[in-house]
C-alpha positions in Angstrom: -6.8 -12.0 17.6 -6.9 -9.3 20.0 -9.9 -6.7 20.8 -8.7 -3.7 22.1 -10.2 0.1 22.2 -7.6 2.8 22.1 -8.3 5.1 24.7 -12.0 5.0 24.8 -12.0 6.4 21.1 -11.8 3.3 18.3 -11.2 -0.9 18.6 -8.3 -2.3 17.0 -8.5 -6.5 16.1 -5.1 -7.4 15.8 -2.8 -10.7 15.7 1.0 -10.9 14.7 2.3 -12.1 11.3 6.2 -11.8 12.2 6.9 -8.6 10.5 8.5 -6.4 11.5 8.4 -3.5 9.1 3.9 -4.5 10.0 3.9 -5.7 13.9 3.5 -3.2 16.6 2.4 -4.3 20.4 0.0 -1.2 21.1 -1.2 -2.2 24.6 2.5 -1.5 25.4 2.1 2.4 24.0 -1.6 3.3 23.5 -4.2 3.4 27.0 -6.5 0.1 26.2 -9.5 -2.1 27.3 -9.9 -5.2 26.1 -14.1 -5.5 25.5 -15.7 -8.9 25.8 -19.0 -7.9 24.3 -19.5 -5.4 22.2 -23.1 -3.1 22.8 -24.4 -1.9 19.9 -22.2 -1.1 16.2 -18.6 0.1 16.7 -15.9 1.4 13.9 -12.6 -1.4 14.0 -9.8 -1.5 12.5 -8.3 -4.6 11.4 -4.4 -5.7 11.5 -4.0 -8.8 10.5 -1.8 -8.7 7.8 -2.3 -10.1 4.0 -7.1 -10.2 3.8 -7.8 -13.2 2.2 -11.9 -12.9 1.6 -12.4 -9.4 2.6 -16.7 -9.0 2.1 -15.7 -12.2 4.7 -14.1 -10.6 7.5 -16.6 -7.6 6.9 -19.3 -9.6 7.3 -17.5 -11.4 10.6 -16.5 -8.4 11.9 -20.6 -7.1 11.6 -21.7 -10.0 13.3 -18.8 -8.9 16.5 -20.2 -5.4 17.0 -17.8 -4.4 14.5 -17.8 -2.5 11.3 -15.0 -2.2 9.8 -13.6 1.4 9.0 -12.8 0.7 5.0 -16.4 -1.1 3.4 -15.6 -3.9 0.5 -16.2 -1.1 -1.8 -13.7 1.4 -0.3 -11.4 -1.6 0.5 -11.2 -2.8 -3.4 -10.7 0.6 -4.8 -7.8 1.1 -2.2 -6.5 -2.2 -3.0 -7.0 -3.5 -6.6 -5.1 -1.0 -9.1 -7.6 -1.2 -11.9 -9.8 0.5 -8.8 -7.6 3.1 -8.3 -5.7 4.2 -12.0 -9.3 5.7 -13.2 -9.3 7.8 -10.5 -5.9 9.0 -10.6 -4.4 8.0 -13.8 -3.2 11.8 -14.5 -0.7 11.3 -11.7 0.8 7.7 -11.8 2.3 6.6 -15.0 0.2 4.5 -17.8 -0.8 1.2 -17.1 -3.0 -1.7 -18.2 -4.5 -4.6 -16.2 -4.5 -8.1 -18.4 -7.4 -10.5 -17.0 -3.6 -13.2 -17.8 -0.3 -12.5 -19.0 -0.5 -10.9 -22.3 2.0 -11.8 -25.1 5.5 -9.4 -25.4 3.4 -8.2 -29.2 0.3 -7.1 -27.2 3.2 -5.3 -24.9 5.0 -3.6 -27.9 1.6 -2.0 -29.8 1.1 0.0 -26.1 4.5 0.2 -24.0 8.4 0.5 -24.9 11.0 -1.8 -23.1 11.9 -1.5 -20.4 8.7 -1.8 -18.7 7.6 -2.9 -15.5 4.8 -5.5 -14.1 3.4 -6.1 -10.8 0.1 -7.7 -9.8 -3.0 -5.8 -9.4 -2.2 -5.5 -5.4 1.5 -6.4 -5.5 4.6 -6.7 -6.9 6.8 -10.0 -5.7 8.8 -8.3 -2.9 10.3 -5.8 -5.6 12.6 -8.7 -7.0 14.2 -7.3 -9.9 13.4 -10.5 -12.2 10.1 -9.5 -11.2 9.1 -6.1 -11.6 12.1 -4.0 -14.3 11.4 -6.2 -17.5 14.2 -4.6 -19.9 13.4 -6.7 -23.3 11.5 -9.2 -25.0 13.3 -11.9 -24.4 13.3 -10.8 -20.6 9.8 -11.0 -20.5 9.8 -14.5 -21.9 11.0 -15.4 -18.9 10.0 -13.3 -16.2 6.1 -14.5 -17.5 7.4 -17.7 -16.8 8.8 -17.1 -12.7 5.3 -15.5 -13.0 3.1 -18.2 -13.1 5.4 -19.8 -10.9 5.6 -17.5 -7.9 3.7 -17.5 -4.8 2.4 -13.8 -4.6 1.6 -13.0 -8.4 0.5 -16.5 -10.0 -3.3 -15.1 -8.0 -3.5 -11.8 -9.1 -4.1 -10.4 -12.2 -1.0 -8.9 -14.2 -0.3 -5.6 -14.2 2.1 -3.5 -17.2 3.0 -0.2 -16.1 4.9 2.7 -18.6 8.9 2.7 -17.1 9.5 5.9 -14.7 13.2 6.0 -13.8 12.7 7.7 -10.4 15.6 9.5 -8.4 18.1 6.7 -6.4 19.1 6.7 -3.0 21.8 5.7 -1.1 22.5 2.2 -0.8 20.5 -1.4 -2.1 18.5 -4.1 -0.4 19.7 -7.6 -1.7 16.8 -9.1 -3.9 14.7 -5.5 -4.6 15.1 -2.9 -7.1 16.5 0.0 -6.8 16.3 2.3 -3.4 14.3 5.7 -4.0 12.8 8.5 -2.7 9.6 7.1 -1.7 8.0 7.9 1.0 4.4 6.6 2.3 1.5 7.7 3.8 -0.9 6.5 5.9 -4.7 8.8 5.5 -7.9 8.6 8.0 -10.3 10.0 6.8 -8.3 12.4 4.5 -6.5 14.2 6.8 -1.8 12.9 6.8 -1.6 10.7 9.9 1.7 9.1 8.7 4.6 10.6 6.4 7.7 8.3 6.2 10.8 6.9 4.0 10.0 3.9 2.0 13.4 2.6 1.9 14.2 2.4 5.3 16.6 -0.2 5.5 19.0 1.8 4.3 20.2 5.5 4.8 17.5 8.1 5.8 17.2 10.3 2.3 15.7 13.9 2.2 15.1 15.7 -0.2 14.2 19.7 -0.3 10.9 19.3 -2.1 8.9 16.5 -0.2 6.4 18.4 0.8 5.4 18.7 -3.4 5.3 15.3 -2.6 3.3 15.1 0.3 0.9 17.5 -1.8 0.6 15.2 -4.7 -0.5 12.2 -1.8 -2.8 14.2 -0.9 -4.2 14.9 -3.7 -4.3 11.5 -4.1 -6.1 10.9 -1.2 -8.8 12.9 -2.0 -9.2 12.0 -5.6 -10.1 8.0 -3.8 -12.2 9.3 -0.5 -11.1 5.8 1.2 -11.4 6.2 5.2 -8.2 4.1 6.7 -6.1 4.5 3.1 -2.0 4.8 1.9 -0.5 6.4 -0.9 3.2 6.2 -1.9 5.0 8.6 -3.7 8.1 9.2 -5.8 10.6 11.6 -7.0 11.7 10.5 -10.8 14.9 10.9 -12.6 14.1 14.3 -14.1 12.3 16.3 -10.6 8.8 15.4 -10.7 5.9 13.4 -8.3 4.0 10.0 -9.1 1.6 8.3 -6.6 3.6 4.2 -7.7 0.0 2.7 -5.6 -2.6 2.9 -3.0 -3.5 0.2 -0.2 -5.7 -0.4 2.3 -4.1 0.7 5.5 -5.7 -2.0 7.6 -3.1 -3.6 5.3 0.1 -2.0 4.4 3.5 -1.7 6.7 4.9 1.3 8.7 8.1 1.6 6.1 10.3 4.5 8.2 7.2 6.1 10.0 7.3 5.7 14.4 4.2 3.8 14.7 3.7 4.7 17.8 3.8 8.7 15.9 1.0 7.5 13.8 -1.4 5.8 16.3 -0.9 9.2 18.3 -2.0 11.6 15.3 -5.2 9.5 13.9 -6.7 8.9 17.6 -5.9 13.2 18.2 -7.9 13.0 14.4 -10.8 11.3 16.2 -11.0 14.2 18.3 -10.9 16.7 16.0 
């Protein structure tokens, strides 16, 4: 792991994970030093990809004099849908989280097909066969795929009301239809990064993008997590909804320029 103190303001502990949308060599873009010893206790951002045991990482870094920016409780609130949904239920599609895969009868008692299925933390790389479930027969097949999926099998299954989103031009192989969706990064309640979620297709924009950003700001205020990601999207009928939240330490940059994000974040430390 690389330990870097950025502009003498913030320590970032990082290591590359081999994902272009996540990895970023801060040392090439930000003035930094590499302390070998920490005096007292300093705030730290962890950029090492998905974190299997956040509580253990938190304690490990605390032993080095580094306090991760999000506490273990805040990490759960940001990352686990069953933790953030009670706070954002009015801003996001109706959702139920299950301890194990529900029966089709259970789903049909509360939802109409199609439904959106995911894990409590994430989808399986937006695989449409494991996301938009169009019928009872499709669900029976998807349930078996869920059990065998390396990303989903350990997560609690989530069934969400399906809401059609405003599509954009282009396709990404093996993924759901790209839509008008934006990713936003929030540092202690301030937006430090905003950009297109689907950066693999032609650039898109909409006249009321400001309304999506306002919704993300509302969600960030309700969440009260120091370093947070909020994804929002525009529906086919013109509304804005929250798609999901995440601990920003684990989140990819999507269409946001990393150097601009870190520049804005560091400026906020001075504000």
